[in-house]
C-alpha positions, 0 to 999 in steps of 0.5 A: 864928215868924219875924219879918218884914223890914221893907223901907222903899224908895221908889224902884221900881228899889231896891225890886225889886232889893232884893227879888229879892236876898233872894229869892236868899239864901233866907230864909223871913222875910216882907218887909213892904214899905212906901213911905215914912217915914210908912208904917214909923211907922204899921207900927211903931208899929200904927198907921193901916192896921196898926193890926191887924197882930199884935204884935211887931217885924221882925227887922230894918229895912232903912231907906232914907234919902230918903224921902217924908213922913218921912225915914229919920233921923226914922224912925230917931230915932222908933225910938229914942225908943220903949222897946218898938222900941228895941233893934230892929235898924235898917240904913240901906240908902241911896245916900248916901255923904255924910260927914254922913248917915253920922254923923247916922246913928249918932249917932241909934243905927243899927246898920249904914250900908250904901251901895247897890252899883252893880253889881247881883251886888254888891247882890244879894250885900250884900242877901243878907249883910244878910239872912242876918246880922240875920234868922238869925245875929243874937241879939236882946236878952233879951225883944225877941222878944215886944216888946209895945207900951207906952205911954210 
C-alpha cells in the first residue's frame, strides 16, 4: 500500500497549484490536505479529528512555513522531537527566502527547503520532482514503514 503525502498549506491559490502539480506528476499516492499547523500535528499524532486514521506515517510532509495556529517551524520541531515521526521526510515548501528561515529549518532537521517558484510551469515541475523523489525514489529507513506510535 502506498503511503500518502501530507500537504500542509493555508493559501488557497498555492494549495490548488500544488494539487494540480502533484496530479500532473501522476503519482498514485493519496494527498492528505490540512490547512494549518495544528491540523498537521493532529494528523501526525493521530489526535483530534484524525484519532481514528490508519496507523503509519506519510511518505513525505510538504510543509508551508507561515501557517495559522502553529507555524511550520513549530510543526517541524515537534515532528523531530517525536520518536515515531523523527525519520519521516519533511520538505519545507514556502515562499520565504529569508536566510533566518532557511537556517532555522535546517537546524530543526528539515530534509529539504524549497522556495515556491512564482511562474506556474516552474512550480508544477518543482512539485512533480519533489513528489516523485520523496514518494517513489527515496528509500526510507528500515522499520519506518510500520511507524507504530509509541508513547515517549
